[in-house]
C-alpha positions in Angstrom: -30.0 -37.9 -15.7 -29.8 -35.9 -19.0 -33.2 -34.7 -20.4 -31.4 -32.8 -23.3 -27.8 -32.4 -24.5 -26.0 -30.0 -22.1 -28.7 -30.3 -19.4 -28.2 -32.5 -16.3 -30.6 -33.3 -13.5 -29.2 -34.2 -10.1 -31.0 -37.1 -8.6 -29.3 -36.4 -5.3 -31.8 -33.5 -4.8 -34.7 -35.9 -4.6 -36.4 -36.1 -1.2 -35.9 -39.9 -1.1 -33.9 -42.5 0.7 -32.8 -43.7 -2.8 -31.8 -40.7 -4.9 -30.3 -42.7 -7.7 -31.0 -44.4 -11.0 -31.7 -48.1 -10.7 -31.8 -50.1 -14.0 -33.3 -53.6 -13.9 -34.8 -55.7 -16.7 -38.6 -55.7 -16.9 -38.5 -59.5 -16.5 -37.0 -59.0 -13.0 -39.8 -56.6 -12.0 -42.4 -59.1 -13.3 -40.9 -61.9 -11.3 -41.0 -59.8 -8.1 -44.6 -58.8 -8.7 -45.6 -62.4 -9.6 -44.0 -63.8 -6.4 -45.8 -61.2 -4.3 -49.2 -62.0 -6.0 -48.7 -65.8 -5.5 -47.7 -65.2 -1.8 -51.1 -63.4 -1.4 -52.9 -66.4 -2.9 -53.7 -64.8 -6.3 -54.6 -67.2 -9.1 -52.7 -66.4 -12.3 -54.1 -67.8 -15.5 -52.0 -67.5 -18.7 -53.0 -67.9 -22.3 -56.6 -66.8 -21.7 -58.3 -64.2 -24.0 -61.1 -62.0 -22.8 -63.9 -62.3 -25.3 -66.9 -61.0 -23.4 -67.8 -58.7 -20.5 -71.2 -58.1 -19.0 -72.1 -56.3 -15.8 -75.1 -55.6 -13.6 -75.8 -54.0 -10.3 -74.1 -56.9 -8.3 -71.0 -57.7 -10.3 -69.2 -58.4 -13.6 -69.2 -61.5 -15.8 -66.0 -62.1 -17.8 -65.9 -64.7 -20.6 -62.5 -66.2 -21.4 -61.3 -68.2 -24.3 -58.6 -70.6 -23.1 -57.8 -73.8 -25.1 -59.2 -74.0 -28.7 -62.9 -74.6 -28.5 -62.9 -74.2 -24.7 -64.1 -71.3 -22.6 -64.4 -70.2 -19.0 -66.8 -67.8 -17.2 -65.7 -65.8 -14.3 -67.8 -63.7 -11.9 -66.4 -60.9 -9.8 -67.5 -57.8 -7.9 -65.2 -55.6 -10.0 -62.8 -56.0 -13.0 -59.7 -54.1 -13.8 -58.4 -54.2 -17.4 -54.6 -54.1 -17.3 -54.3 -55.9 -20.6 -52.0 -53.4 -22.5 -52.2 -51.0 -25.4 -54.5 -53.3 -27.4 -56.8 -53.9 -24.4 -59.7 -56.3 -25.1 -61.4 -55.0 -22.0 -61.3 -51.4 -23.2 -62.6 -52.5 -26.7 -65.4 -54.5 -25.2 -66.4 -51.5 -23.0 -66.5 -49.3 -26.0 -64.1 -46.7 -24.5 -62.4 -44.5 -27.0 -58.6 -44.5 -27.1 -58.0 -41.0 -28.3 -54.7 -39.8 -29.7 -52.2 -40.2 -32.5 -49.4 -42.4 -33.8 -45.8 -41.3 -34.2 -44.1 -41.7 -37.6 -40.6 -42.9 -36.6 -40.2 -46.6 -35.9 -38.7 -47.7 -32.7 -36.1 -50.5 -32.8 -35.4 -52.5 -29.6 -32.8 -55.1 -29.1 -31.1 -56.8 -26.1 -27.4 -57.0 -27.1 -23.9 -57.6 -25.6 -21.5 -54.7 -25.9 -17.8 -55.5 -25.7 -16.8 -51.8 -25.6 -19.7 -50.2 -23.6 -20.0 -46.4 -23.3 -18.7 -44.9 -20.1 -22.0 -43.2 -19.3 -24.4 -45.4 -17.3 -27.4 -44.2 -19.4 -26.0 -43.4 -22.9 -28.1 -41.3 -25.3 -27.3 -39.4 -28.5 -29.3 -37.6 -31.1 -28.8 -36.0 -34.6 -30.7 -35.4 -37.7 -31.1 -39.1 -38.4 -32.8 -39.8 -35.0 -31.8 -41.0 -31.6 -30.1 -44.0 -29.9 -30.1 -45.1 -26.3 -28.1 -47.9 -24.5 -29.3 -49.0 -21.1 -27.2 -51.5 -19.1 -28.6 -54.6 -17.4 -25.5 -55.0 -15.3 -24.4 -58.4 -16.8 -22.7 -57.2 -20.0 -26.1 -57.0 -21.8 -27.7 -53.8 -22.8 -31.1 -52.7 -24.1 -30.4 -50.9 -27.3 -33.1 -48.5 -28.6 -33.0 -46.6 -31.9 -35.3 -44.1 -33.6 -33.9 -44.2 -37.1 -35.5 -41.9 -39.7 -33.8 -43.8 -42.6 -35.7 -46.9 -41.7 -39.2 -45.4 -41.3 -40.5 -47.3 -44.4 -39.3 -50.7 -43.2 -42.3 -53.1 -42.7 -43.2 -53.4 -39.0 -43.1 -57.2 -39.3 -39.5 -57.2 -40.7 -37.1 -58.6 -38.1 -34.5 -56.2 -36.6 -31.0 -57.3 -37.6 -27.7 -56.8 -35.9 -26.5 -54.9 -39.0 -29.5 -52.5 -38.9 -28.9 -51.7 -35.2 -25.2 -51.3 -35.7 -25.7 -49.0 -38.6 -28.1 -46.8 -36.6 -25.7 -46.5 -33.7 -22.7 -45.7 -35.9 -24.6 -42.9 -37.9 -26.2 -41.4 -34.8 -23.7 -42.0 -32.0 -20.5 -42.5 -33.9 -19.8 -46.0 -32.6 -21.5 -49.4 -32.2 -19.6 -50.2 -29.0 -18.8 -53.7 -30.1 -22.4 -54.7 -30.4 -23.0 -58.5 -30.6 -25.8 -60.7 -31.8 -29.2 -59.8 -30.1 -31.0 -62.4 -27.9 -34.3 -60.5 -28.5 -35.4 -57.7 -30.8 -38.6 -56.0 -32.1 -39.8 -53.1 -34.2 -42.9 -51.0 -33.5 -44.6 -47.7 -33.8 -45.1 -45.6 -30.7 -48.4 -43.9 -30.0 -49.8 -41.2 -27.8 -53.2 -42.2 -26.7 -55.4 -42.1 -23.6 -58.7 -43.7 -22.7 -61.5 -41.2 -22.5 -62.6 -42.7 -19.2 -61.0 -45.0 -16.7 -64.2 -46.4 -15.3 -67.4 -47.8 -16.8 -69.6 -49.0 -13.9 -67.8 -51.8 -12.2 -64.9 -52.1 -14.7 -61.7 -50.0 -14.6 -58.8 -49.5 -16.9 -55.2 -49.1 -15.7 -51.6 -49.1 -17.1 -51.2 -49.3 -20.9 -54.9 -50.1 -21.3 -55.5 -46.6 -20.1 -52.6 -44.7 -21.6 -49.7 -45.2 -24.0 -47.0 -42.8 -25.0 -43.5 -42.4 -26.3 -40.9 -44.3 -24.2 -38.7 -41.2 -24.1 -38.6 -40.0 -20.5 -39.0 -43.5 -19.0 -42.5 -42.8 -17.6 -44.4 -45.9 -18.7 -43.9 -48.5 -15.9 -44.1 -46.0 -13.0 -47.3 -44.5 -14.3 -49.0 -47.9 -14.6 -47.8 -49.1 -11.2 -49.1 -45.9 -9.6 -52.5 -46.5 -11.3 -52.6 -49.9 -9.6 -51.5 -48.5 -6.3 -54.1 -45.8 -6.4 -57.0 -48.1 -7.4 -55.9 -51.2 -5.4 -56.5 -50.0 -1.9 -59.8 -48.3 -2.9 -61.1 -51.5 -4.4 -60.0 -53.4 -1.2 -61.9 -51.0 1.1 -65.0 -51.2 -1.1 -65.0 -55.0 -1.2 -64.6 -55.0 2.6 -67.6 -52.7 2.9 -65.8 -49.8 4.7 -65.2 -47.4 1.8 -67.1 -44.1 1.6 -69.4 -44.0 -1.4 -67.2 -41.5 -3.3 -63.9 -43.3 -3.0 -64.0 -45.4 -6.2 -64.8 -42.3 -8.3 -61.7 -40.7 -7.1 -59.5 -43.1 -9.0 -60.4 -41.5 -12.4 -60.5 -38.0 -11.0 -56.9 -38.4 -9.6 -55.3 -40.6 -12.2 -56.7 -39.4 -15.5 -55.1 -35.9 -15.2 -51.8 -37.6 -14.3 -52.0 -39.8 -17.5 -52.8 -36.7 -19.6 -49.8 -34.9 -18.0 -47.5 -37.9 -18.8 -48.6 -37.9 -22.4 -47.9 -34.2 -22.7 -44.5 -34.6 -21.1 -43.4 -37.5 -23.2 -44.7 -35.9 -26.4 -42.6 -32.8 -25.6 -39.5 -35.1 -25.2 -40.5 -36.8 -28.5 -40.6 -33.5 -30.3 -37.4 -32.4 -28.7 -35.5 -35.5 -29.7 -37.2 -36.4 -33.0 -38.8 -33.2 -34.2 -38.1 -32.5 -37.9 -37.5 -28.8 -37.4 -33.8 -28.2 -36.5 -34.6 -24.7 -35.3 -37.3 -25.9 -33.0 -35.1 -28.6 -31.5 -32.4 -26.0 -30.8 -34.9 -23.6 -29.1 -36.4 -26.4 -27.0 -33.0 -27.5 -25.8 -32.1 -24.0 -24.8 -35.3 -23.8 -22.8 -34.6 -27.0 -21.0 -31.0 -25.9 -20.2 -32.5 -22.7 -18.7 -35.0 -24.7 -16.7 -32.4 -27.0 -15.1 -30.0 -24.0 -14.4 -32.3 -22.8 -11.6 -32.7 -24.9 -8.4 -36.4 -24.6 -8.0 -37.4 -25.5 -11.6 -34.7 -28.2 -11.7 -36.0 -29.9 -8.6 -39.6 -29.7 -10.0 -38.4 -31.4 -13.2 -36.5 -34.2 -11.4 -39.5 -34.7 -9.1 -41.8 -35.0 -12.1 -39.6 -37.4 -14.1 -39.1 -39.6 -11.0 -42.8 -39.5 -10.1 -42.0 -38.3 -6.6 -43.3 -34.8 -7.4 -46.7 -36.0 -8.7 -49.5 -34.7 -6.5 -53.3 -34.9 -6.5 -55.7 -31.9 -6.2 -56.6 -30.7 -2.8 -60.3 -31.0 -2.1 -60.6 -27.4 -1.0 -58.6 -24.2 -0.5 -58.8 -24.7 3.2 -57.1 -28.1 3.1 -53.6 -28.4 4.4 -50.9 -27.8 1.8 -49.6 -31.3 2.3 -52.9 -32.9 1.3 -52.5 -34.7 -2.0 -48.7 -34.8 -1.8 -46.6 -37.9 -1.5 -45.6 -38.4 2.1 -41.8 -38.7 2.8 -40.5 -41.9 4.2 -39.8 -40.6 7.6 -38.5 -42.5 10.7 -41.3 -43.3 13.1 -41.0 -44.9 16.5 -39.9 -48.5 15.8 -40.2 -48.5 12.0 -40.0 -46.5 8.8 -43.3 -45.1 7.5 -43.1 -47.0 4.2 -42.5 -50.3 6.0 -45.8 -49.6 7.9 -47.5 -49.0 4.6 -46.6 -52.4 3.3 -49.6 -53.8 5.1 -52.0 -51.8 2.9 -53.5 -49.8 5.7 -53.8 -46.1 6.5 -51.2 -44.8 8.8 -52.0 -42.0 11.3 -48.7 -40.2 11.9 -48.6 -37.9 14.9 -45.9 -35.9 16.8 -44.9 -37.2 20.2 -47.3 -36.1 22.8 -50.3 -35.6 20.5 -53.4 -37.4 21.8 -54.6 -39.3 18.7 -57.5 -41.0 20.5 -55.8 -44.4 20.4 -55.8 -44.6 24.2 -59.6 -44.3 24.3 -60.2 -46.6 21.3 -61.8 -43.7 19.4 -59.9 -44.5 16.3 -59.0 -48.1 17.1 -59.8 -50.0 13.8 -58.1 -52.8 11.9 -57.5 -50.7 8.7 -55.4 -48.0 10.6 -51.9 -48.0 12.1 -50.7 -45.3 14.5 -47.1 -44.1 14.3 -45.3 -41.4 16.2 -42.6 -39.1 14.7 -40.2 -36.6 16.3 -39.5 -34.4 13.3 -40.4 -30.8 14.2 -40.7 -29.8 10.5 -43.7 -32.0 10.0 -47.4 -31.3 10.8 -48.5 -32.6 14.2 -51.0 -35.0 12.7 -51.0 -36.6 9.2 -53.3 -39.3 7.8 -51.4 -41.2 5.1 -53.3 -43.2 2.5 -52.2 -46.8 1.7 -50.6 -45.6 -1.5 -48.3 -43.2 0.4 -50.2 -39.9 -0.3 -51.5 -37.5 2.4 -55.2 -37.7 2.9 -55.5 -35.2 5.7 -53.2 -33.1 7.8 -53.4 -30.6 10.6 -51.0 -27.7 11.2 -52.1 -27.4 14.8 -52.5 -30.1 17.4 -55.7 -31.8 16.4 -58.4 -32.9 18.8 -59.5 -36.5 19.0 -62.8 -35.5 17.4 -61.0 -33.9 14.4 -58.8 -37.0 13.9 -61.8 -39.3 14.1 -63.7 -37.2 11.6 -60.8 -37.3 9.1 -60.4 -41.1 9.6 -64.1 -41.7 9.1 -64.2 -39.4 6.0 -61.5 -41.4 4.3 -61.9 -44.9 5.8 -65.6 -44.9 6.1 -67.6 -46.5 8.9 -66.6 -50.0 9.7 -69.4 -52.5 9.1 -71.1 -53.5 12.3 -70.6 -57.2 13.0 -72.8 -59.5 15.0 -71.5 -59.9 18.5 -71.0 -63.7 17.9 -68.2 -63.0 15.3 -66.6 -59.8 16.6 
């Protein structure tokens, strides 16, 4: 991975089972997510426009416009607006989308390359702009160009093969045998963030909450992590087991992350497309210096990959692991991340630690107990369903301490009538 010319990040330094760059078309990711949603019984309605939202103390009413002249009213306990940069949900809530628009157009095209570059992720810059070629693995590539000579072209003007070839030749020195595109578009990138991610029972996530320059490849991961952070909290709230403060933690945790992503991608945008040649040179020298040293290099690769993102600890007394992403360690019988697939908390303890499971003290359906044998890990760690550490103890914890941590994060389970227990 190359954040700037002459600077290389080593993905092998990531604390991950998969320290590599995996490139897949967005359509493939969408198919996988859709298949999982349908497997869980989610109803997917396409071609519907949100035209109204109202909420009260008990729920949210959403008005949809489907076929011409037809409409549909939905009622839900909560609503999440994941409807993109031009979010109707955000607009109807009256939430400000603060920020700015970049000047240089972005040209996108999916093209075949008969003489592809040797680099798996090709990128070049010069005074005219920047170009990137990303392989799909089947002979097709996503070609991206920021071309200053085409800044005045109307946004609705189709992107032609000649235009994309010309940009690559001027900026990269070659068009790599570029063939006719199967898809192309032209747009202006923005740097904007919603002032708030929650209004009552309605939330914003993904591009509806933040948009930024595609440089740095932060968009999809940030949106998916929004969903991972909010999803389990909404599920616990709907089940009736969530502590009262849990839903508020979505905005307090994710809004700073969104702001950080905007700052990072804006810095990359200035580095690659800044109009001051001196400033570009100085910024590149700074980045080369950063990646020269192991500690700062690992911090940058962790930030770009998302693995290094952490949430604030609730207090100075909290264990240093709290708020960090939990590594995918081997537990007795399974990997930790396999256990997290069920959407439950996982209590990870060292062998021999009495976690209270034998007495039923923390026996609950939203919690899984796993045992590890890694002496470098804390004796007891409570891992959230999104893979982040909720609580940890440096010393062997008592059953009472573990129970207190579980109840703080998972809440009290609702008491059911004996007839349905």
